[in-house]
C-alpha positions, 0 to 999 in steps of 0.5 A: 830290833824288836819294837817296844811293848805297847802300854796303855795311854794312861801309863804312858802319860804317867811315865812321861810326867815322871820323865818330865819331872826328872828332866825339869829338875836337871834343867833347873840345876846349876853347873855347880850343883851338877858338879857337886852331884857328880863328885858326891856320886864319885866319893860314894863309890866303894872304889873311892874308899879302897883307893883312900885306904890304899893311899893312907897305907902307902903314905904311912909305909913310905914315911916309915920306910924312909925313917927306918933307913935313917932318912928324914921322912916328909911326914914322920909319924904321927903323920901330921900332914896326912892327918891334915889332908884327911881332915880336910877331905872329910870336911869337903866330903861332908859339905858335898854330901850335905849339898847333894842331900839338900838338892835331893830333898828338893826333888823328893819334895817335888815327887811327894807333891806329885804323889799327893796330887795323884792320890787326890785325883785317884780319891776323886775318881774312886768317889765318882765310881762309887757314886755311879755304882750306887746310882746304878744299884738304886736305879736297877729294878733287879737289885733290891734297894738298900742303904749301904753306909760304907758306900756312902762314906766312901762316896763322900769327899774327904776334907784334906785339912781334917785328914791332916789334923787326924794325921797330926793327932795320931802322930802326937799320940804315937809319939807320946806312947813311944815316950811312955807318957799319956796322950 
């Protein structure tokens, strides 16, 4: 058996952090949440749809065949029992999906927070790299000293609150444009 390929430590740390996030999310889930997730995964498969269609068809065919032979079917057309069973199943499936989606949303929020934290750390590191390169450029006698406004802007720290305000203003502006009103 071949050995797994070597990866740089920072990538291994990232993979480990993501794995821990998944494990912790699963560890914190209750038995009921795990059952709902499994049931939702089962219901979401094409096999479930095909079996359901087959059962509905067989139910109808069985009752029609009994009626055609002059007997009294357990659920004559328009199949009231089948209607009740299908409606109940639809309600249960809707609740399963909503419950599962709510749990998935919690996990998505965790991933979103992790992404945001990673982005902020990357911004800090990039800012520091730009500062160091600019300092090296200024101190190097072989390079003509000049002002680089773009590098200065990139080296400056972003205020997350200001960025959030700009994002919200942009969202409102685009929303108003899409609705045909003036910003």
